[in-house]
C-alpha positions as CSV (number, residue, x, y, z in Angstrom):
1,M,7.1,45.4,106.9
2,A,5.4,42.8,104.7
3,V,2.8,40.5,106.1
4,K,2.5,36.9,104.9
5,N,-1.2,36.7,104.0
6,N,-1.1,33.2,102.5
7,R,-3.4,30.7,104.1
8,N,-0.5,28.6,105.3
9,Q,0.5,31.4,107.7
10,V,-3.1,32.0,109.1
11,K,-4.2,29.7,111.9
12,H,-7.5,29.6,113.7
13,L,-7.5,28.4,117.3
14,K,-10.3,28.1,119.8
15,S,-9.5,29.3,123.3
16,G,-8.5,26.7,126.0
17,G,-11.2,27.3,128.6
18,S,-14.7,25.9,128.6
19,Y,-15.9,29.4,129.5
20,S,-15.2,31.0,126.1
21,S,-15.8,30.3,122.4
22,E,-13.7,33.0,121.0
23,E,-11.6,32.6,117.8
24,L,-8.2,34.1,117.4
25,R,-6.3,34.8,114.1
26,F,-2.6,34.6,114.1
27,L,-0.4,36.4,111.5
28,R,3.3,35.9,111.2
29,L,5.5,38.8,110.1
30,D,8.8,38.6,108.3
31,D,10.8,39.4,111.4
32,G,9.2,36.6,113.4
33,T,6.6,38.8,115.1
34,T,3.2,37.2,115.7
35,V,0.2,39.4,115.3
36,V,-3.0,38.2,117.1
37,H,-6.3,39.5,116.0
38,S,-9.6,38.8,117.8
39,A,-12.4,37.9,115.5
40,D,-15.1,39.4,117.6
41,G,-13.4,42.5,119.2
42,D,-12.2,42.9,122.7
43,I,-15.6,43.4,124.4
44,R,-17.3,40.0,124.9
45,R,-20.1,41.0,127.2
46,P,-21.4,44.6,126.7
47,V,-23.7,44.2,129.6
48,C,-22.6,42.0,132.6
49,A,-22.2,42.1,136.3
50,A,-19.8,40.9,139.0
51,I,-20.5,40.2,142.7
52,D,-17.9,40.3,145.5
53,V,-19.3,37.7,148.0
54,H,-18.8,37.9,151.7
55,K,-20.4,36.3,154.7
56,E,-22.8,39.2,155.5
57,I,-22.6,41.6,152.5
58,L,-22.6,41.4,148.7
59,M,-21.0,44.1,146.6
60,A,-22.6,44.0,143.1
61,A,-21.3,45.9,140.1
62,V,-23.1,46.2,136.8
63,C,-20.9,47.0,133.7
64,K,-22.5,48.6,130.7
65,T,-20.3,49.3,127.6
66,D,-21.1,51.9,125.0
67,T,-21.1,50.1,121.6
68,E,-19.6,53.2,119.8
69,T,-17.0,54.5,122.2
70,L,-16.5,51.1,124.0
71,K,-16.3,53.0,127.3
72,A,-17.6,51.2,130.3
73,T,-20.0,52.6,133.0
74,F,-20.2,50.8,136.3
75,Y,-23.2,50.8,138.6
76,V,-22.3,49.5,142.1
77,R,-24.7,48.7,144.9
78,K,-24.3,46.9,148.3
79,F,-26.7,44.1,149.5
80,T,-26.9,41.9,152.5
81,T,-26.8,38.1,152.4
82,M,-30.4,37.7,153.6
83,N,-32.6,35.8,151.2
84,S,-35.0,38.7,150.6
85,D,-32.1,41.0,149.8
86,I,-30.5,38.5,147.4
87,R,-33.8,38.3,145.5
88,S,-33.9,42.1,145.4
89,M,-30.4,42.0,143.9
90,A,-31.5,39.6,141.2
91,L,-34.4,41.9,140.3
92,W,-32.0,44.9,140.3
93,L,-29.6,43.1,137.9
94,K,-32.5,42.2,135.6
95,E,-33.5,45.9,135.4
96,Y,-30.1,46.6,133.7
97,G,-30.6,43.7,131.4
98,V,-27.9,41.6,132.9
99,Q,-27.8,37.9,131.8
100,D,-24.3,36.9,132.9
101,V,-22.9,37.4,136.4
102,C,-19.4,36.6,137.7
103,M,-18.8,35.8,141.3
104,E,-15.9,34.5,143.5
105,S,-16.0,31.1,145.1
106,T,-15.9,32.3,148.7
107,G,-16.3,29.3,151.0
108,K,-19.9,28.1,150.9
109,Y,-21.3,31.7,150.9
110,W,-21.6,31.7,147.1
111,I,-24.0,28.8,146.9
112,P,-27.3,30.6,148.1
113,V,-26.5,33.5,145.8
114,F,-25.7,31.1,142.9
115,N,-29.0,29.2,143.4
116,I,-31.2,32.3,143.6
117,L,-29.6,33.9,140.5
118,E,-30.1,30.6,138.6
119,Q,-33.8,30.5,139.7
120,N,-34.2,34.0,138.2
121,S,-32.9,33.0,134.8
122,I,-29.6,34.7,135.3
123,K,-26.5,32.7,134.3
124,P,-24.0,32.9,137.2
125,I,-20.3,32.0,136.5
126,L,-18.0,31.0,139.4
127,T,-14.3,31.7,139.4
128,H,-11.4,31.2,141.8
129,P,-10.4,34.4,143.6
130,K,-6.8,34.1,142.4
131,Y,-7.9,34.7,138.8
132,V,-9.5,38.1,139.6
133,K,-7.0,39.2,142.3
134,Q,-6.7,43.0,142.7
135,A,-3.4,44.8,142.9
136,K,-1.9,45.2,146.4
137,G,-2.8,48.5,148.1
138,Q,-5.8,48.9,145.8
139,K,-8.1,46.4,147.5
140,T,-11.6,47.3,148.7
141,D,-14.9,45.7,148.3
142,F,-16.0,48.4,145.9
143,R,-12.8,48.2,143.7
144,D,-12.9,44.4,143.8
145,A,-16.4,44.3,142.3
146,V,-15.5,46.9,139.6
147,H,-12.3,45.1,138.7
148,M,-14.0,41.8,138.4
149,A,-16.7,43.2,136.2
150,S,-14.1,44.9,134.0
151,M,-12.3,41.6,133.5
152,F,-15.5,39.7,133.0
153,R,-16.7,42.0,130.2
154,M,-13.5,41.1,128.2
155,D,-13.8,37.4,129.0
156,L,-10.6,37.3,131.0
157,V,-12.1,35.3,133.9
158,V,-11.5,31.5,134.1
159,S,-14.7,29.9,135.1
160,S,-15.2,26.8,137.3
161,Y,-17.3,23.9,136.3
162,I,-20.6,23.9,138.1
163,P,-22.9,21.0,137.1
164,P,-26.7,21.2,136.9
165,A,-28.7,21.2,140.1
166,D,-29.5,17.4,140.1
167,I,-25.8,16.5,139.6
168,R,-24.9,18.9,142.4
169,D,-27.3,17.1,144.7
170,L,-25.8,13.8,143.7
171,R,-22.4,15.2,144.4
172,E,-23.4,16.3,147.8
173,L,-24.7,12.9,148.7
174,C,-21.7,11.1,147.4
175,R,-19.3,13.3,149.2
176,Y,-21.2,13.1,152.5
177,R,-21.3,9.3,152.2
178,L,-17.5,9.3,151.7
179,K,-17.0,11.5,154.8
180,L,-19.1,9.0,156.8
181,T,-17.0,6.1,155.5
182,Y,-13.9,7.9,156.7
183,M,-15.5,8.6,160.0
184,R,-16.5,4.9,160.3
185,T,-12.9,3.8,159.6
186,S,-11.6,6.2,162.3
187,E,-14.0,4.8,164.9
188,K,-13.0,1.3,164.0
189,N,-9.4,2.1,164.6
190,R,-10.2,3.6,168.0
191,F,-12.2,0.5,168.8
192,Q,-9.2,-1.8,168.0
193,N,-6.9,0.4,170.0
194,S,-9.1,0.0,173.0
195,M,-9.2,-3.8,172.4
196,T,-5.4,-3.9,172.4
197,I,-5.2,-1.8,175.6
198,S,-7.7,-4.2,177.2
199,K,-5.7,-7.3,176.2
200,V,-8.4,-8.6,173.9
201,R,-6.8,-10.2,170.8
202,L,-9.8,-11.1,168.7
203,D,-8.1,-9.5,165.7
204,S,-5.5,-12.3,165.9
205,V,-8.0,-15.2,165.5
206,F,-10.7,-13.5,163.3
207,S,-10.0,-12.2,159.9
208,D,-12.6,-9.4,160.5
209,P,-12.6,-8.1,164.1
210,F,-15.9,-6.4,163.3
211,G,-17.6,-9.5,161.8
212,K,-20.6,-11.3,163.2
213,S,-18.8,-13.5,165.7
214,A,-16.2,-11.0,166.9
215,S,-18.9,-8.3,167.3
216,A,-21.1,-10.6,169.4
217,I,-18.2,-11.6,171.6
218,M,-17.2,-8.0,172.2
219,E,-20.7,-7.0,173.0
220,Y,-20.9,-9.9,175.5
221,L,-17.6,-8.9,177.1
222,I,-18.5,-5.2,177.4
223,S,-21.9,-5.9,179.0
224,T,-20.6,-8.6,181.4
225,E,-18.3,-8.4,184.4
226,P,-15.0,-10.3,184.0
227,D,-15.8,-12.8,186.8
228,E,-19.1,-13.7,185.2
229,V,-17.8,-14.4,181.7
230,S,-18.5,-18.0,180.6
231,D,-16.4,-19.9,178.1
232,D,-19.5,-21.9,177.0
233,E,-21.4,-18.7,176.3
234,I,-18.5,-17.3,174.2
235,L,-18.3,-20.5,172.1
236,R,-22.0,-20.3,171.6
237,L,-21.7,-16.8,170.1
238,I,-19.2,-18.0,167.4
239,Y,-20.8,-18.2,164.0
240,R,-18.8,-20.9,162.3
241,R,-18.4,-21.2,158.6
242,G,-16.3,-23.5,156.4
243,N,-13.5,-20.9,156.0
244,M,-13.0,-20.3,159.7
245,K,-9.5,-21.6,160.7
246,A,-9.3,-20.6,164.4
247,S,-10.1,-23.3,166.9
248,D,-12.1,-22.9,170.0
249,E,-9.0,-23.0,172.1
250,D,-7.4,-20.2,170.1
251,I,-10.5,-18.0,170.5
252,L,-10.6,-18.6,174.2
253,D,-6.9,-17.9,174.6
254,S,-7.3,-14.5,172.8
255,I,-9.8,-13.5,175.5
256,H,-8.5,-15.0,178.7
257,G,-6.9,-12.5,181.0
258,Y,-8.6,-9.4,179.5
259,E,-9.1,-6.4,181.6
260,F,-10.9,-3.1,180.9
261,I,-8.5,-0.5,182.3
262,G,-9.8,2.9,183.3
263,V,-12.5,4.2,181.0
264,Q,-11.9,1.6,178.2
265,R,-15.3,-0.1,178.8
266,D,-17.1,3.2,178.5
267,K,-15.1,4.2,175.5
268,L,-15.9,0.9,173.7
269,Q,-19.7,1.4,174.5
270,I,-19.7,4.9,173.0
271,I,-17.8,3.8,169.9
272,S,-20.1,0.9,169.4
273,L,-23.1,3.3,169.6
274,H,-21.5,5.7,167.2
275,L,-20.7,3.0,164.7
276,S,-24.3,1.8,164.7
277,Q,-25.4,5.4,164.1
278,I,-23.0,5.9,161.3
279,E,-24.1,2.6,159.6
280,E,-27.7,3.8,159.9
281,C,-26.8,7.2,158.2
282,I,-25.0,5.4,155.4
283,G,-28.0,3.2,154.9
284,L,-30.2,6.3,154.6
285,I,-27.9,7.9,152.0
286,D,-27.8,4.6,150.0
287,R,-31.6,4.7,149.8
288,K,-31.4,8.3,148.5
289,L,-28.8,7.3,146.0
290,E,-31.1,4.6,144.6
291,Y,-33.1,7.3,142.9
292,Y,-30.1,8.5,141.0
293,R,-29.1,4.9,140.1
294,Q,-32.5,4.4,138.5
295,K,-32.3,7.8,136.8
296,Y,-28.9,7.2,135.2
297,T,-29.2,3.4,134.8
298,G,-28.2,3.6,131.1
299,I,-25.0,5.5,131.7
300,I,-24.1,3.3,134.6
301,R,-24.7,0.2,132.5
302,H,-22.2,1.5,129.9
303,L,-19.6,2.4,132.5
304,T,-19.7,-0.9,134.2
305,T,-18.7,-2.7,131.0
306,M,-15.2,-1.4,131.8
307,V,-13.3,-3.7,134.2
308,G,-12.7,-2.0,137.6
309,I,-15.8,0.1,137.5
310,T,-18.7,-0.9,139.8
311,P,-22.2,0.7,139.9
312,A,-21.2,2.6,143.1
313,S,-18.0,4.0,141.6
314,A,-19.9,4.8,138.3
315,L,-22.4,6.9,140.3
316,Y,-19.6,8.7,142.2
317,I,-17.9,9.5,138.9
318,L,-21.2,10.9,137.5
319,G,-21.5,13.0,140.6
320,K,-18.2,14.6,139.8
321,I,-18.0,15.1,136.0
322,G,-21.8,15.1,135.2
323,T,-23.5,13.6,132.2
324,D,-22.9,16.4,129.7
325,M,-19.5,16.1,128.1
326,S,-19.9,19.2,125.9
327,V,-18.8,21.3,128.8
328,W,-15.3,19.9,128.4
329,R,-13.2,20.9,125.5
330,D,-12.0,17.4,125.0
331,D,-10.9,14.4,127.0
332,A,-7.6,16.0,127.8
333,S,-9.4,18.9,129.4
334,L,-11.3,16.5,131.6
335,A,-8.2,14.7,132.6
336,C,-6.5,18.0,133.5
337,R,-9.4,18.9,135.7
338,A,-9.1,15.5,137.4
339,G,-5.5,16.1,138.2
340,L,-4.3,13.3,135.9
341,S,-2.3,15.3,133.4
342,P,1.3,16.4,133.7
343,A,1.7,20.0,134.8
344,N,3.2,22.6,132.5
345,N,5.9,24.5,134.3
346,A,8.5,25.9,131.9
347,S,10.7,29.0,132.0
348,A,13.6,30.2,130.0
349,G,13.2,27.3,127.7
350,K,13.6,24.7,130.5
351,K,10.9,22.4,131.9
352,K,11.1,22.5,135.6
353,S,8.5,20.0,136.6
354,T,6.0,17.7,134.9
355,R,4.4,16.2,137.9
356,I,0.6,15.8,137.8
357,G,-1.5,18.6,139.2
358,N,-3.1,18.8,142.6
359,G,-6.7,18.9,141.3
360,G,-9.3,16.2,141.5
361,H,-9.3,15.7,145.3
362,Y,-12.3,13.4,145.1
363,L,-12.1,12.1,141.6
364,K,-8.4,11.2,141.4
365,P,-8.3,8.8,144.4
366,L,-11.5,7.1,143.1
367,L,-10.0,6.6,139.7
368,V,-6.8,5.3,141.2
369,Q,-8.8,2.7,143.2
370,C,-10.6,1.7,140.0
371,A,-7.3,1.4,138.2
372,L,-5.8,-0.8,140.9
373,A,-8.8,-3.1,140.6
374,A,-8.6,-3.1,136.8
375,V,-4.9,-4.1,136.7
376,K,-5.6,-7.1,138.9
377,S,-8.1,-8.6,136.5
378,T,-6.5,-11.3,134.4
379,K,-9.5,-13.5,133.4
380,K,-12.5,-11.2,133.0
381,D,-10.7,-8.6,130.8
382,P,-6.9,-8.3,131.0
383,Y,-6.8,-5.2,128.7
384,F,-5.7,-2.7,131.4
385,R,-3.4,-5.4,133.0
386,R,-1.4,-5.7,129.7
387,K,-1.2,-1.8,129.5
388,Y,0.0,-1.7,133.1
389,E,2.6,-4.3,132.7
390,T,4.0,-2.5,129.7
391,L,4.2,0.9,131.5
392,K,5.5,-0.5,134.7
393,K,8.7,-1.9,133.1
394,R,9.6,1.6,132.0
395,R,8.1,4.0,134.5
396,G,7.4,2.1,137.7
397,H,4.3,1.2,139.6
398,K,3.0,4.6,140.7
399,K,3.3,6.3,137.3
400,A,1.8,3.3,135.6
401,I,-1.2,3.4,137.8
402,I,-1.7,7.1,137.2
403,A,-1.5,6.4,133.5
404,I,-4.1,3.7,133.7
405,A,-6.4,5.9,135.7
406,R,-6.1,8.6,133.0
407,K,-6.8,6.0,130.3
408,M,-10.0,4.9,132.2
409,L,-11.2,8.6,132.5
410,V,-10.6,9.2,128.8
411,A,-12.6,6.0,128.0
412,I,-15.4,7.2,130.4
413,Y,-15.5,10.6,128.6
414,H,-16.1,8.9,125.3
415,M,-18.6,6.3,126.6
416,I,-20.8,9.0,128.1
417,R,-20.5,11.3,125.1
418,D,-21.2,8.5,122.5
419,D,-23.6,6.5,124.7
420,A,-21.5,3.3,124.1
421,D,-20.0,0.4,125.9
422,F,-16.3,0.0,126.6
423,L,-14.6,-1.3,123.5
424,P,-11.3,0.4,122.6
425,V,-10.0,0.1,119.1
426,D,-6.9,-1.9,120.2
427,H,-8.7,-4.2,122.5
428,R,-8.8,-7.2,120.3
429,E,-5.1,-6.7,119.2
430,I,-3.8,-6.5,122.8
431,I,-5.8,-9.5,124.1
432,Q,-5.0,-11.8,121.1
433,N,-1.3,-10.8,121.0
434,T,-0.7,-11.6,124.6
435,K,2.2,-13.9,125.0
436,T,1.6,-16.9,127.3
437,T,4.3,-18.1,129.6
438,K,6.2,-20.9,127.9
439,G,8.0,-23.8,129.6
440,L,11.8,-24.0,129.5
441,N,13.0,-26.4,126.8
442,L,15.6,-26.4,124.1
443,K,13.2,-25.1,121.4
444,N,12.0,-22.1,123.5
445,V,15.6,-21.3,124.6
446,I,16.8,-21.2,121.1
447,A,13.9,-19.0,120.0
448,F,14.5,-16.6,122.8
449,L,18.2,-16.3,121.9
450,K,17.4,-15.6,118.3
451,D,15.0,-12.9,119.4
452,Q,17.7,-11.3,121.4
453,G,20.1,-11.3,118.5
454,A,22.5,-14.2,119.5
455,D,24.9,-15.4,116.9
456,D,25.1,-18.9,115.4
457,D,28.1,-19.9,117.5
458,T,26.3,-19.1,120.7
459,I,23.2,-21.1,119.6
460,R,25.4,-24.1,118.7
461,L,27.1,-23.9,122.0
462,V,23.7,-24.1,123.8
463,E,22.7,-27.1,121.7
464,V,26.0,-28.8,122.6
465,Q,25.4,-28.1,126.3
466,C,21.9,-29.5,126.1
467,S,23.3,-32.7,124.7
468,G,25.5,-33.1,127.8
469,K,28.8,-32.7,125.8
470,V,30.2,-29.4,126.9
471,P,33.1,-28.3,124.7
472,E,36.2,-27.2,126.6
473,T,37.9,-25.1,124.0
474,A,37.1,-23.0,120.9
475,D,38.2,-26.0,118.8
476,A,35.6,-28.1,120.5
477,C,33.0,-25.4,119.5
478,G,34.2,-25.7,115.9
479,K,33.9,-29.4,116.1
480,A,30.4,-29.1,117.5
481,S,29.6,-26.9,114.5
482,A,30.8,-29.5,112.1
483,D,28.7,-32.2,113.7
484,K,25.5,-30.1,113.7
485,E,23.5,-32.5,111.7
486,A,24.3,-35.4,114.0
487,K,23.4,-33.4,117.1
488,E,20.0,-32.4,115.6
489,K,19.1,-36.1,115.3
490,Q,19.6,-36.7,119.0
491,S,16.6,-37.9,120.8
492,A,14.4,-35.6,122.9
493,S,15.1,-37.7,125.9
494,E,18.8,-36.7,125.9
495,C,17.9,-33.0,125.9
496,A,15.3,-33.6,128.6
497,D,18.0,-35.3,130.8
498,A,20.1,-32.1,130.6
499,F,17.2,-30.2,132.3
500,Q,16.5,-32.6,135.1
501,P,16.4,-31.0,138.6
502,I,19.8,-30.3,139.9
503,Q,20.7,-30.1,143.6
504,E,23.1,-27.3,144.4
505,S,24.3,-26.2,147.7
506,V,24.0,-22.5,148.7
507,N,25.5,-21.7,152.1
508,G,25.0,-25.2,153.1
509,S,21.3,-25.3,152.2
510,P,20.1,-27.4,149.2
511,V,18.4,-25.4,146.5
512,L,16.3,-27.1,143.8
513,I,16.8,-25.7,140.4
514,S,14.4,-26.9,137.8
515,G,14.6,-26.4,134.1
516,S,11.1,-27.5,133.3
């Protein structure tokens, strides 16, 4: 069977994962068969190793491939998870000349092994267990390690993105601060529930029930018996500012009659103590994060040129995606890792679902919050606002926000890679071509009708109606067409009179309809 060898039938394609740099050559036969040739052979790593990680044991398997026969020989050894034994395993791997090691992401147990191997100049690669799953009925620790090493030597393992050590530290701090923020929110909700049970309605008169005035009043109520509470003392604790709308009587009415039922007083005291401790811990983390703000000040400055991105959110994003964009194949690969790309689920020529993936548990919510802030900006930079309005008409609010979040992540990818500020190529065009809201008058109405493809008779009919002379029949429309020149000379005041506010009655209630 003939093979088409012309250059038009030969394609070169780089593999989809960031873990491999292989090149594949595709040849198309006459009968439609595609022949795939690997440029470098099937064996990618002649010497490699794999580690099956558990809580107390490590099963390490070294794979050495004969360069002539391509047969693999495996050397398997068991180690414990003690630090001294992990270091011994690293030395044992180096004796066989191992430079690349594959390991499963088992809980948090892989982290000490990963760090020690990295310190010993061995490149560890982390993978999800589902990508190296052993066949049912054949699963043992020994066979798992051998199977993983066999797949790893042929580069069939999908690696996870593990950033450098400093980015990992930044990620840990950002995630822990986020957890503390969630914890603080939960405690505030419990505090408000106890206030409701105790018939304290400060949240009805203060915009922030945890503000300076409300906190001082609650502290006073908790530490004082009900019969000793003084209205004058409560009013003295109020920190008044110009935007405070509640009167003294409203504040006192929200407190009068309160009663701490059961253990509510003790619960409020414990929650207050816990909230102060959480705030102190968040302050400590913020001081630690200041080091990274100074270290990556240049990148943060670039990212904050995009509307919706604050210095804090920029630091969180760096903690997730890092500062080296070369680890991602392109911006689409990064968006896929963040869970902002449509899934690919097709079978039998039918697409079953194109919903976005479940990845990016930390990054995706952050980018959605940034997108929500960006689309609200109408004065500083309405670029994303215009994009959002265009998408919302066709796809709805939720899909439009996800699309804006993806656009922001793609822009972040290019800003970090190119060390540049935010300036998309269509920025000037979108900002300048934004149509402003026009007032309702005869000229604008006629222009709108022409844009919508209205015929001349309809436009003439509108002109006649604006003049106050509404034709009753088609003959009247023809007469109005004949008198077009006379109608165009009518004064602007006559047209304006036709758009004066009109009082109509809808269900007995007057409704003001204005045409200006």
